[in-house]
The first five atom37 places (N, CA, C, CB, O) and aatype in JSON, in Angstrom:
{
  "aatype": [12, 11, 10, 10, 10, 3, 16, 8, 19, 10, 10, 17, 0, 10, 15, 3, 3, 14, 1, 10, 14, 15, 1, 0, 1, 15, 10, 9, 16, 2, 14, 8, 2, 5, 14, 13, 13, 15, 19, 0, 15, 10, 17, 6, 10, 0, 9, 11, 8, 5, 0, 8, 14, 3, 11, 10, 10, 19, 3, 0, 2, 5, 19, 10, 3, 17, 4, 5, 5, 0, 7, 13, 7, 4, 10, 5, 9, 0, 6, 1, 8, 19, 10, 0, 10, 15, 16, 10, 1, 18, 6, 6, 7, 1, 14, 14, 8, 2, 3, 14, 13, 3, 1, 9, 12, 10, 4, 5, 0, 11, 19, 3, 7, 10, 19, 10, 19, 16, 1, 3, 15, 10, 10, 14, 2, 18, 5, 6, 7, 4, 19, 10, 1, 19],
  "atom_mask": [
    [1, 1, 1, 1, 1],
    [1, 1, 1, 1, 1],
    [1, 1, 1, 1, 1],
    [1, 1, 1, 1, 1],
    [1, 1, 1, 1, 1],
    [1, 1, 1, 1, 1],
    [1, 1, 1, 1, 1],
    [1, 1, 1, 1, 1],
    [1, 1, 1, 1, 1],
    [1, 1, 1, 1, 1],
    [1, 1, 1, 1, 1],
    [1, 1, 1, 1, 1],
    [1, 1, 1, 1, 1],
    [1, 1, 1, 1, 1],
    [1, 1, 1, 1, 1],
    [1, 1, 1, 1, 1],
    [1, 1, 1, 1, 1],
    [1, 1, 1, 1, 1],
    [1, 1, 1, 1, 1],
    [1, 1, 1, 1, 1],
    [1, 1, 1, 1, 1],
    [1, 1, 1, 1, 1],
    [1, 1, 1, 1, 1],
    [1, 1, 1, 1, 1],
    [1, 1, 1, 1, 1],
    [1, 1, 1, 1, 1],
    [1, 1, 1, 1, 1],
    [1, 1, 1, 1, 1],
    [1, 1, 1, 1, 1],
    [1, 1, 1, 1, 1],
    [1, 1, 1, 1, 1],
    [1, 1, 1, 1, 1],
    [1, 1, 1, 1, 1],
    [1, 1, 1, 1, 1],
    [1, 1, 1, 1, 1],
    [1, 1, 1, 1, 1],
    [1, 1, 1, 1, 1],
    [1, 1, 1, 1, 1],
    [1, 1, 1, 1, 1],
    [1, 1, 1, 1, 1],
    [1, 1, 1, 1, 1],
    [1, 1, 1, 1, 1],
    [1, 1, 1, 1, 1],
    [1, 1, 1, 1, 1],
    [1, 1, 1, 1, 1],
    [1, 1, 1, 1, 1],
    [1, 1, 1, 1, 1],
    [1, 1, 1, 1, 1],
    [1, 1, 1, 1, 1],
    [1, 1, 1, 1, 1],
    [1, 1, 1, 1, 1],
    [1, 1, 1, 1, 1],
    [1, 1, 1, 1, 1],
    [1, 1, 1, 1, 1],
    [1, 1, 1, 1, 1],
    [1, 1, 1, 1, 1],
    [1, 1, 1, 1, 1],
    [1, 1, 1, 1, 1],
    [1, 1, 1, 1, 1],
    [1, 1, 1, 1, 1],
    [1, 1, 1, 1, 1],
    [1, 1, 1, 1, 1],
    [1, 1, 1, 1, 1],
    [1, 1, 1, 1, 1],
    [1, 1, 1, 1, 1],
    [1, 1, 1, 1, 1],
    [1, 1, 1, 1, 1],
    [1, 1, 1, 1, 1],
    [1, 1, 1, 1, 1],
    [1, 1, 1, 1, 1],
    [1, 1, 1, 0, 1],
    [1, 1, 1, 1, 1],
    [1, 1, 1, 0, 1],
    [1, 1, 1, 1, 1],
    [1, 1, 1, 1, 1],
    [1, 1, 1, 1, 1],
    [1, 1, 1, 1, 1],
    [1, 1, 1, 1, 1],
    [1, 1, 1, 1, 1],
    [1, 1, 1, 1, 1],
    [1, 1, 1, 1, 1],
    [1, 1, 1, 1, 1],
    [1, 1, 1, 1, 1],
    [1, 1, 1, 1, 1],
    [1, 1, 1, 1, 1],
    [1, 1, 1, 1, 1],
    [1, 1, 1, 1, 1],
    [1, 1, 1, 1, 1],
    [1, 1, 1, 1, 1],
    [1, 1, 1, 1, 1],
    [1, 1, 1, 1, 1],
    [1, 1, 1, 1, 1],
    [1, 1, 1, 0, 1],
    [1, 1, 1, 1, 1],
    [1, 1, 1, 1, 1],
    [1, 1, 1, 1, 1],
    [1, 1, 1, 1, 1],
    [1, 1, 1, 1, 1],
    [1, 1, 1, 1, 1],
    [1, 1, 1, 1, 1],
    [1, 1, 1, 1, 1],
    [1, 1, 1, 1, 1],
    [1, 1, 1, 1, 1],
    [1, 1, 1, 1, 1],
    [1, 1, 1, 1, 1],
    [1, 1, 1, 1, 1],
    [1, 1, 1, 1, 1],
    [1, 1, 1, 1, 1],
    [1, 1, 1, 1, 1],
    [1, 1, 1, 1, 1],
    [1, 1, 1, 1, 1],
    [1, 1, 1, 1, 1],
    [1, 1, 1, 0, 1],
    [1, 1, 1, 1, 1],
    [1, 1, 1, 1, 1],
    [1, 1, 1, 1, 1],
    [1, 1, 1, 1, 1],
    [1, 1, 1, 1, 1],
    [1, 1, 1, 1, 1],
    [1, 1, 1, 1, 1],
    [1, 1, 1, 1, 1],
    [1, 1, 1, 1, 1],
    [1, 1, 1, 1, 1],
    [1, 1, 1, 1, 1],
    [1, 1, 1, 1, 1],
    [1, 1, 1, 1, 1],
    [1, 1, 1, 1, 1],
    [1, 1, 1, 1, 1],
    [1, 1, 1, 0, 1],
    [1, 1, 1, 1, 1],
    [1, 1, 1, 1, 1],
    [1, 1, 1, 1, 1],
    [1, 1, 1, 1, 1],
    [1, 1, 1, 1, 1]
  ],
  "atom_positions": [
    [[62.62, 116.87, 73.79], [63.33, 115.69, 73.35], [62.78, 115.3, 71.97], [63.18, 114.53, 74.39], [61.58, 115.36, 71.72]],
    [[63.67, 114.89, 71.1], [63.29, 114.42, 69.78], [63.09, 112.9, 69.85], [64.36, 114.8, 68.7], [63.99, 112.17, 70.26]],
    [[61.9, 112.45, 69.45], [61.54, 111.05, 69.52], [61.42, 110.47, 68.12], [60.22, 110.86, 70.29], [60.71, 111.01, 67.28]],
    [[62.1, 109.38, 67.88], [61.93, 108.64, 66.63], [61.06, 107.44, 66.96], [63.31, 108.2, 66.0], [61.45, 106.58, 67.75]],
    [[59.88, 107.36, 66.35], [58.93, 106.31, 66.67], [59.17, 105.1, 65.78], [57.49, 106.82, 66.5], [59.12, 105.18, 64.56]],
    [[59.43, 103.96, 66.43], [59.55, 102.71, 65.71], [58.22, 102.46, 64.98], [59.91, 101.52, 66.67], [57.19, 103.0, 65.4]],
    [[58.23, 101.69, 63.94], [57.07, 101.56, 63.07], [55.8, 101.15, 63.82], [57.36, 100.55, 62.0], [54.74, 101.73, 63.6]],
    [[55.89, 100.16, 64.69], [54.69, 99.71, 65.41], [54.2, 100.79, 66.38], [54.98, 98.41, 66.18], [52.99, 100.98, 66.52]],
    [[55.1, 101.5, 67.03], [54.72, 102.6, 67.93], [54.06, 103.71, 67.12], [55.96, 103.15, 68.7], [53.06, 104.3, 67.55]],
    [[54.61, 103.98, 65.95], [54.03, 105.0, 65.06], [52.59, 104.64, 64.69], [54.89, 105.14, 63.79], [51.7, 105.48, 64.79]],
    [[52.37, 103.4, 64.27], [51.02, 102.98, 63.88], [50.05, 103.06, 65.05], [51.05, 101.56, 63.31], [48.92, 103.52, 64.9]],
    [[50.49, 102.61, 66.22], [49.64, 102.65, 67.41], [49.3, 104.08, 67.79], [50.31, 101.93, 68.58], [48.17, 104.38, 68.18]],
    [[50.28, 104.97, 67.69], [50.04, 106.37, 68.06], [49.07, 107.02, 67.08], [51.37, 107.16, 68.08], [48.17, 107.75, 67.49]],
    [[49.24, 106.76, 65.81], [48.38, 107.39, 64.79], [46.95, 106.89, 64.85], [48.95, 107.14, 63.41], [46.01, 107.63, 64.54]],
    [[46.77, 105.63, 65.25], [45.43, 105.04, 65.28], [44.83, 105.03, 66.69], [45.48, 103.62, 64.74], [43.75, 104.48, 66.9]],
    [[45.53, 105.63, 67.64], [45.09, 105.66, 69.04], [44.8, 104.24, 69.53], [43.83, 106.55, 69.19], [43.81, 103.99, 70.22]],
    [[45.67, 103.33, 69.17], [45.53, 101.91, 69.5], [45.8, 101.7, 71.0], [46.5, 101.05, 68.66], [46.74, 102.28, 71.54]],
    [[44.98, 100.89, 71.67], [45.2, 100.64, 73.1], [46.51, 99.91, 73.4], [44.06, 99.85, 73.66], [46.94, 99.87, 74.55]],
    [[47.15, 99.34, 72.39], [48.44, 98.68, 72.61], [49.57, 99.69, 72.84], [48.79, 97.79, 71.42], [50.65, 99.32, 73.31]],
    [[49.32, 100.96, 72.52], [50.35, 101.98, 72.75], [50.51, 102.14, 74.26], [49.97, 103.34, 72.06], [49.57, 102.54, 74.94]],
    [[51.7, 101.84, 74.79], [51.91, 101.98, 76.23], [51.7, 103.42, 76.69], [53.33, 101.51, 76.6], [51.99, 104.37, 75.96]],
    [[51.2, 103.56, 77.88], [50.9, 104.91, 78.41], [52.16, 105.77, 78.46], [50.27, 104.81, 79.82], [52.09, 106.98, 78.26]],
    [[53.3, 105.17, 78.73], [54.55, 105.93, 78.76], [54.86, 106.53, 77.38], [55.72, 105.04, 79.21], [55.26, 107.68, 77.28]],
    [[54.65, 105.73, 76.34], [54.88, 106.22, 74.99], [53.88, 107.32, 74.64], [54.78, 105.07, 73.97], [54.24, 108.34, 74.07]],
    [[52.63, 107.1, 75.0], [51.59, 108.1, 74.73], [51.94, 109.43, 75.4], [50.2, 107.59, 75.23], [51.81, 110.5, 74.8]],
    [[52.4, 109.36, 76.64], [52.78, 110.59, 77.37], [53.93, 111.31, 76.69], [53.16, 110.25, 78.82], [53.93, 112.53, 76.57]],
    [[54.92, 110.54, 76.25], [56.06, 111.15, 75.57], [55.65, 111.81, 74.26], [57.14, 110.1, 75.3], [56.08, 112.92, 73.95]],
    [[54.81, 111.13, 73.5], [54.41, 111.62, 72.18], [53.53, 112.86, 72.3], [53.66, 110.53, 71.41], [53.65, 113.78, 71.5]],
    [[52.67, 112.89, 73.29], [51.75, 114.03, 73.44], [52.32, 115.17, 74.25], [50.47, 113.56, 74.08], [51.71, 116.24, 74.33]],
    [[53.48, 114.98, 74.86], [54.13, 116.05, 75.63], [54.55, 117.16, 74.66], [55.36, 115.5, 76.43], [55.32, 116.9, 73.74]],
    [[54.06, 118.39, 74.87], [54.39, 119.48, 73.93], [55.87, 119.85, 73.91], [53.58, 120.7, 74.28], [56.32, 120.55, 73.0]],
    [[56.64, 119.38, 74.89], [58.08, 119.66, 74.91], [58.87, 118.67, 74.05], [58.59, 119.62, 76.35], [60.05, 118.87, 73.8]],
    [[58.2, 117.61, 73.61], [58.85, 116.59, 72.78], [58.42, 116.75, 71.33], [58.52, 115.17, 73.3], [57.35, 117.26, 71.03]],
    [[59.3, 116.29, 70.44], [59.08, 116.38, 69.0], [59.07, 114.97, 68.4], [60.15, 117.26, 68.32], [60.14, 114.37, 68.27]],
    [[57.9, 114.42, 68.04], [57.88, 113.09, 67.43], [58.29, 113.13, 65.95], [56.48, 112.48, 67.56], [57.92, 114.03, 65.2]],
    [[59.06, 112.13, 65.57], [59.5, 111.96, 64.18], [59.16, 110.55, 63.74], [61.03, 112.24, 64.04], [59.04, 109.63, 64.55]],
    [[59.01, 110.38, 62.43], [58.91, 109.05, 61.82], [60.02, 108.97, 60.79], [57.49, 108.79, 61.17], [60.5, 109.99, 60.28]],
    [[60.43, 107.76, 60.51], [61.49, 107.54, 59.54], [60.91, 107.12, 58.19], [62.47, 106.49, 60.04], [59.89, 106.43, 58.13]],
    [[61.56, 107.54, 57.14], [61.22, 107.05, 55.8], [61.36, 105.52, 55.78], [62.14, 107.7, 54.72], [60.68, 104.86, 55.0]],
    [[62.22, 104.98, 56.64], [62.36, 103.52, 56.73], [61.04, 102.88, 57.15], [63.47, 103.16, 57.73], [60.73, 101.77, 56.71]],
    [[60.26, 103.55, 58.0], [58.95, 103.01, 58.39], [58.01, 102.97, 57.2], [58.33, 103.85, 59.51], [57.28, 102.0, 57.02]],
    [[58.03, 104.01, 56.4], [57.18, 104.02, 55.2], [57.58, 102.9, 54.25], [57.26, 105.38, 54.49], [56.74, 102.22, 53.67]],
    [[58.88, 102.72, 54.1], [59.42, 101.67, 53.23], [58.96, 100.3, 53.75], [60.97, 101.75, 53.16], [58.49, 99.46, 52.99]],
    [[59.11, 100.08, 55.06], [58.7, 98.83, 55.69], [57.2, 98.58, 55.49], [59.04, 98.83, 57.19], [56.79, 97.48, 55.15]],
    [[56.4, 99.61, 55.72], [54.95, 99.48, 55.57], [54.55, 99.2, 54.13], [54.26, 100.74, 56.06], [53.64, 98.41, 53.88]],
    [[55.22, 99.85, 53.18], [54.92, 99.61, 51.77], [55.17, 98.16, 51.4], [55.76, 100.54, 50.88], [54.37, 97.54, 50.7]],
    [[56.28, 97.62, 51.85], [56.63, 96.21, 51.56], [55.63, 95.27, 52.21], [58.07, 95.89, 52.05], [55.13, 94.35, 51.57]],
    [[55.33, 95.5, 53.5], [54.43, 94.6, 54.22], [52.99, 94.69, 53.71], [54.47, 94.9, 55.72], [52.29, 93.68, 53.64]],
    [[52.55, 95.89, 53.35], [51.2, 96.03, 52.82], [51.07, 95.34, 51.46], [50.82, 97.51, 52.69], [50.07, 94.69, 51.18]],
    [[52.09, 95.49, 50.64], [52.05, 94.85, 49.33], [52.03, 93.32, 49.46], [53.26, 95.29, 48.48], [51.35, 92.63, 48.71]],
    [[52.79, 92.8, 50.42], [52.87, 91.35, 50.62], [51.61, 90.79, 51.28], [54.09, 91.01, 51.46], [51.18, 89.68, 50.97]],
    [[51.02, 91.55, 52.2], [49.88, 91.06, 52.98], [48.85, 92.16, 53.2], [50.36, 90.5, 54.34], [48.66, 92.6, 54.34]],
    [[48.17, 92.6, 52.15], [47.19, 93.69, 52.33], [46.02, 93.29, 53.23], [46.66, 94.12, 50.98], [45.33, 94.16, 53.76]],
    [[45.8, 92.0, 53.4], [44.74, 91.53, 54.29], [45.13, 91.65, 55.77], [44.39, 90.09, 53.96], [44.25, 91.7, 56.63]],
    [[46.43, 91.69, 56.06], [46.9, 91.8, 57.44], [47.26, 93.24, 57.81], [48.12, 90.9, 57.64], [47.0, 93.67, 58.94]],
    [[47.84, 93.97, 56.88], [48.17, 95.37, 57.11], [47.24, 96.19, 56.23], [49.7, 95.68, 56.79], [47.45, 96.32, 55.02]],
    [[46.22, 96.73, 56.84], [45.13, 97.35, 56.09], [45.45, 98.75, 55.58], [43.91, 97.41, 56.94], [44.76, 99.25, 54.69]],
    [[46.48, 99.39, 56.12], [46.85, 100.73, 55.66], [48.13, 100.64, 54.84], [47.03, 101.7, 56.86], [48.99, 99.78, 55.09]],
    [[48.25, 101.53, 53.87], [49.47, 101.56, 53.07], [50.33, 102.75, 53.48], [49.13, 101.61, 51.57], [49.92, 103.58, 54.29]],
    [[51.5, 102.83, 52.9], [52.45, 103.88, 53.25], [51.91, 105.27, 52.96], [53.76, 103.66, 52.51], [52.19, 106.21, 53.7]],
    [[51.15, 105.41, 51.89], [50.58, 106.72, 51.56], [49.64, 107.21, 52.65], [49.84, 106.66, 50.22], [49.68, 108.38, 53.03]],
    [[48.8, 106.32, 53.14], [47.86, 106.68, 54.21], [48.61, 107.07, 55.48], [46.89, 105.51, 54.49], [48.28, 108.06, 56.13]],
    [[49.61, 106.28, 55.82], [50.39, 106.57, 57.03], [51.12, 107.9, 56.89], [51.41, 105.44, 57.3], [51.18, 108.68, 57.85]],
    [[51.67, 108.17, 55.73], [52.33, 109.46, 55.5], [51.34, 110.61, 55.69], [52.94, 109.51, 54.08], [51.67, 111.61, 56.33]],
    [[50.14, 110.48, 55.16], [49.12, 111.51, 55.35], [48.82, 111.72, 56.82], [47.83, 111.14, 54.6], [48.74, 112.86, 57.29]],
    [[48.66, 110.63, 57.56], [48.37, 110.72, 58.99], [49.52, 111.38, 59.75], [48.09, 109.33, 59.57], [49.3, 112.19, 60.64]],
    [[50.75, 111.03, 59.38], [51.93, 111.63, 60.03], [51.96, 113.14, 59.81], [53.23, 110.99, 59.51], [52.23, 113.92, 60.72]],
    [[51.68, 113.54, 58.58], [51.68, 114.97, 58.27], [50.56, 115.68, 59.02], [51.53, 115.19, 56.76], [50.77, 116.77, 59.54]],
    [[49.38, 115.08, 59.08], [48.27, 115.67, 59.82], [48.59, 115.78, 61.32], [46.99, 114.85, 59.62], [48.18, 116.74, 61.97]],
    [[49.31, 114.8, 61.85], [49.66, 114.8, 63.27], [50.8, 115.77, 63.58], [50.05, 113.39, 63.7], [51.07, 116.07, 64.74]],
    [[51.47, 116.26, 62.53], [52.58, 117.18, 62.74], [53.89, 116.5, 63.09], [0.0, 0.0, 0.0], [54.8, 117.13, 63.62]],
    [[54.0, 115.19, 62.79], [55.23, 114.46, 63.06], [56.29, 114.85, 62.02], [54.98, 112.93, 63.04], [55.98, 115.0, 60.84]],
    [[57.51, 115.01, 62.46], [58.6, 115.3, 61.55], [59.01, 114.06, 60.77], [0.0, 0.0, 0.0], [58.83, 112.93, 61.24]],
    [[59.55, 114.27, 59.59], [60.0, 113.17, 58.74], [61.52, 113.12, 58.74], [59.46, 113.32, 57.29], [62.18, 114.13, 58.48]],
    [[62.08, 111.96, 59.02], [63.52, 111.77, 59.03], [63.91, 110.95, 57.8], [63.99, 111.08, 60.34], [63.58, 109.77, 57.7]],
    [[64.62, 111.59, 56.87], [65.09, 110.92, 55.67], [66.27, 110.0, 56.02], [65.51, 111.96, 54.59], [66.88, 110.15, 57.07]],
    [[66.57, 109.07, 55.15], [67.74, 108.22, 55.3], [68.88, 108.86, 54.54], [67.47, 106.75, 54.79], [68.76, 109.16, 53.35]],
    [[70.0, 109.09, 55.23], [71.16, 109.74, 54.62], [72.38, 108.81, 54.7], [71.46, 111.1, 55.32], [72.37, 107.8, 55.4]],
    [[73.41, 109.2, 53.99], [74.64, 108.41, 53.99], [75.18, 108.21, 55.4], [75.7, 109.08, 53.12], [75.65, 107.12, 55.74]],
    [[75.12, 109.24, 56.23], [75.65, 109.13, 57.6], [74.95, 108.04, 58.39], [75.51, 110.48, 58.33], [75.55, 107.4, 59.26]],
    [[73.67, 107.82, 58.1], [72.92, 106.78, 58.79], [73.39, 105.39, 58.34], [71.41, 106.94, 58.55], [73.58, 104.5, 59.16]],
    [[73.56, 105.23, 57.04], [74.01, 103.96, 56.49], [75.41, 103.63, 56.99], [73.98, 103.99, 54.95], [75.68, 102.49, 57.37]],
    [[76.3, 104.61, 56.99], [77.67, 104.38, 57.44], [77.75, 104.07, 58.93], [78.53, 105.59, 57.13], [78.69, 103.41, 59.37]],
    [[76.78, 104.53, 59.7], [76.78, 104.27, 61.14], [76.42, 102.82, 61.47], [75.8, 105.2, 61.83], [76.61, 102.38, 62.6]],
    [[75.91, 102.07, 60.5], [75.57, 100.67, 60.75], [76.78, 99.9, 61.27], [75.05, 100.01, 59.48], [76.63, 99.01, 62.12]],
    [[77.96, 100.23, 60.78], [79.17, 99.5, 61.19], [79.6, 99.86, 62.62], [80.31, 99.81, 60.23], [80.48, 99.2, 63.18]],
    [[78.99, 100.88, 63.21], [79.37, 101.28, 64.57], [78.47, 100.69, 65.64], [79.36, 102.79, 64.67], [78.74, 100.85, 66.84]],
    [[77.4, 100.01, 65.24], [76.47, 99.47, 66.23], [77.13, 98.34, 67.02], [75.19, 98.96, 65.55], [77.81, 97.47, 66.47]],
    [[76.92, 98.38, 68.32], [77.46, 97.35, 69.21], [76.29, 96.55, 69.76], [78.32, 97.98, 70.36], [75.33, 97.12, 70.27]],
    [[76.36, 95.22, 69.66], [75.3, 94.35, 70.12], [75.82, 93.51, 71.28], [74.77, 93.45, 68.98], [76.94, 92.99, 71.22]],
    [[75.02, 93.39, 72.31], [75.44, 92.66, 73.5], [75.71, 91.2, 73.15], [74.37, 92.77, 74.61], [74.85, 90.5, 72.61]],
    [[76.9, 90.75, 73.47], [77.33, 89.39, 73.15], [76.45, 88.35, 73.84], [78.79, 89.18, 73.54], [76.06, 88.52, 75.0]],
    [[76.13, 87.29, 73.11], [75.35, 86.2, 73.67], [73.84, 86.41, 73.62], [0.0, 0.0, 0.0], [73.09, 85.54, 74.04]],
    [[73.4, 87.54, 73.11], [71.96, 87.82, 73.01], [71.42, 87.3, 71.68], [71.68, 89.34, 73.15], [72.18, 87.14, 70.72]],
    [[70.1, 87.04, 71.61], [69.52, 86.6, 70.33], [69.76, 87.65, 69.26], [68.01, 86.31, 70.48], [69.72, 88.85, 69.54]],
    [[69.99, 87.21, 68.02], [70.27, 88.18, 66.96], [69.06, 89.05, 66.64], [70.73, 87.46, 65.7], [67.91, 88.63, 66.81]],
    [[69.34, 90.23, 66.18], [68.3, 91.15, 65.74], [68.48, 91.33, 64.24], [68.35, 92.53, 66.51], [69.45, 91.96, 63.81]],
    [[67.57, 90.8, 63.47], [67.76, 90.73, 62.02], [66.91, 91.7, 61.22], [67.48, 89.35, 61.56], [66.82, 91.57, 60.0]],
    [[66.28, 92.66, 61.87], [65.39, 93.58, 61.17], [66.18, 94.78, 60.64], [64.25, 94.05, 62.1], [66.6, 95.63, 61.43]],
    [[66.39, 94.88, 59.32], [67.18, 95.99, 58.79], [66.5, 97.35, 58.97], [67.45, 95.77, 57.32], [67.19, 98.37, 59.07]],
    [[65.18, 97.38, 59.02], [64.47, 98.65, 59.23], [64.75, 99.18, 60.63], [62.95, 98.48, 59.01], [64.98, 100.38, 60.82]],
    [[64.73, 98.29, 61.62], [65.03, 98.71, 62.99], [66.47, 99.18, 63.11], [64.77, 97.56, 63.97], [66.75, 100.17, 63.8]],
    [[67.39, 98.49, 62.46], [68.79, 98.88, 62.55], [69.05, 100.25, 61.93], [69.67, 97.83, 61.87], [69.82, 101.04, 62.49]],
    [[68.43, 100.56, 60.8], [68.66, 101.88, 60.2], [68.01, 102.96, 61.06], [68.09, 101.93, 58.75], [68.56, 104.05, 61.19]],
    [[66.85, 102.67, 61.66], [66.24, 103.65, 62.56], [67.09, 103.86, 63.8], [64.82, 103.22, 62.96], [67.18, 104.98, 64.31]],
    [[67.71, 102.81, 64.29], [68.62, 102.93, 65.42], [69.79, 103.85, 65.05], [69.14, 101.55, 65.86], [70.2, 104.69, 65.84]],
    [[70.33, 103.68, 63.85], [71.43, 104.54, 63.39], [70.96, 105.98, 63.23], [71.99, 104.03, 62.05], [71.69, 106.91, 63.57]],
    [[69.76, 106.18, 62.72], [69.24, 107.54, 62.59], [69.15, 108.2, 63.95], [67.85, 107.52, 61.91], [69.56, 109.36, 64.11]],
    [[68.63, 107.48, 64.93], [68.51, 108.04, 66.28], [69.89, 108.33, 66.86], [67.74, 107.07, 67.2], [70.11, 109.39, 67.44]],
    [[70.81, 107.39, 66.71], [72.15, 107.54, 67.26], [72.88, 108.74, 66.66], [72.97, 106.27, 67.01], [73.43, 109.57, 67.39]],
    [[72.87, 108.83, 65.35], [73.63, 109.87, 64.66], [73.01, 111.25, 64.82], [73.75, 109.52, 63.18], [73.72, 112.25, 64.94]],
    [[71.67, 111.31, 64.82], [71.0, 112.61, 64.82], [70.48, 113.05, 66.18], [69.85, 112.58, 63.85], [69.79, 114.06, 66.29]],
    [[70.81, 112.29, 67.22], [70.47, 112.7, 68.58], [68.99, 112.59, 68.93], [0.0, 0.0, 0.0], [68.45, 113.45, 69.63]],
    [[68.35, 111.53, 68.46], [66.96, 111.27, 68.8], [66.89, 110.08, 69.75], [66.1, 111.01, 67.52], [67.87, 109.35, 69.91]],
    [[65.74, 109.89, 70.37], [65.48, 108.72, 71.19], [64.54, 107.81, 70.42], [64.88, 109.12, 72.59], [63.44, 108.23, 70.05]],
    [[64.96, 106.58, 70.17], [64.14, 105.62, 69.45], [63.17, 104.97, 70.42], [65.03, 104.54, 68.74], [63.59, 104.24, 71.33]],
    [[61.88, 105.23, 70.24], [60.84, 104.71, 71.12], [60.3, 103.43, 70.49], [59.69, 105.77, 71.34], [59.8, 103.44, 69.37]],
    [[60.4, 102.31, 71.23], [60.06, 101.01, 70.68], [59.47, 100.1, 71.74], [61.29, 100.36, 70.07], [59.63, 100.35, 72.94]],
    [[58.8, 99.04, 71.31], [58.38, 97.93, 72.17], [59.24, 96.71, 71.89], [56.87, 97.6, 71.97], [59.11, 95.69, 72.57]],
    [[60.1, 96.79, 70.91], [60.95, 95.68, 70.49], [61.86, 95.27, 71.65], [61.79, 96.05, 69.25], [62.6, 96.1, 72.18]],
    [[61.8, 94.02, 72.03], [62.6, 93.55, 73.15], [64.07, 93.33, 72.79], [62.03, 92.27, 73.7], [64.9, 93.22, 73.69]],
    [[64.39, 93.27, 71.5], [65.78, 93.03, 71.09], [66.58, 94.31, 70.9], [65.79, 92.23, 69.81], [67.8, 94.29, 71.06]],
    [[65.93, 95.41, 70.57], [66.67, 96.65, 70.31], [67.51, 97.13, 71.51], [65.71, 97.74, 69.92], [68.6, 97.66, 71.31]],
    [[67.03, 96.97, 72.74], [67.89, 97.38, 73.86], [69.18, 96.57, 73.99], [67.12, 97.27, 75.15], [70.08, 96.97, 74.73]],
    [[69.28, 95.43, 73.28], [70.52, 94.65, 73.31], [71.65, 95.35, 72.55], [70.28, 93.27, 72.71], [72.82, 95.0, 72.7]],
    [[71.3, 96.34, 71.76], [72.34, 97.18, 71.18], [72.82, 98.07, 72.31], [71.82, 98.03, 69.93], [72.01, 98.63, 73.05]],
    [[74.07, 98.2, 72.44], [74.62, 99.01, 73.54], [74.7, 100.47, 73.11], [76.02, 98.5, 73.96], [75.78, 101.07, 73.05]],
    [[73.54, 101.01, 72.82], [73.41, 102.39, 72.38], [72.45, 103.1, 73.35], [72.9, 102.48, 70.89], [71.4, 102.55, 73.69]],
    [[72.79, 104.27, 73.77], [71.99, 104.99, 74.75], [70.74, 105.65, 74.2], [0.0, 0.0, 0.0], [70.03, 106.34, 74.94]],
    [[70.46, 105.46, 72.94], [69.34, 106.18, 72.31], [68.07, 105.34, 72.2], [69.74, 106.64, 70.94], [67.1, 105.79, 71.59]],
    [[68.05, 104.14, 72.78], [66.89, 103.28, 72.7], [66.08, 103.39, 73.98], [67.3, 101.82, 72.43], [66.61, 103.26, 75.09]],
    [[64.78, 103.63, 73.82], [63.86, 103.66, 74.96], [62.78, 102.62, 74.7], [63.25, 105.09, 75.18], [61.92, 102.81, 73.84]],
    [[62.83, 101.53, 75.46], [61.8, 100.49, 75.33], [60.67, 100.86, 76.28], [62.37, 99.04, 75.65], [60.87, 101.02, 77.48]],
    [[59.48, 101.0, 75.71], [58.3, 101.38, 76.51], [57.36, 100.2, 76.67], [57.54, 102.57, 75.85], [56.31, 100.32, 77.3]]
  ]
}
């Protein structure tokens, strides 16, 4: 299975953080699965590190190095991902999900046949079968 790791899951996996749920850890370390990270995560990390280097101690360059060392695949952002934004269906009456990085990663997973692994409680409100909340 191809796994697209949401940014927080990616950071937890790379740093062996105890916040990484055991289910996610099992999926990521399973040799039959292929973990990927999105360029959107690097973009998000670059913005957040620049804004708050005291809170986010690693920058996008460091995370990219760690991803490459871990053997994680890199998923670029393509036109098909951007165009898929208009196809996302959100469950009516649920709190809004305003994170553009999460939405583009959701489109990447949807269009390219990956499973988006996340702890985000709002992403499952999208009526897309590619979200796995761990």
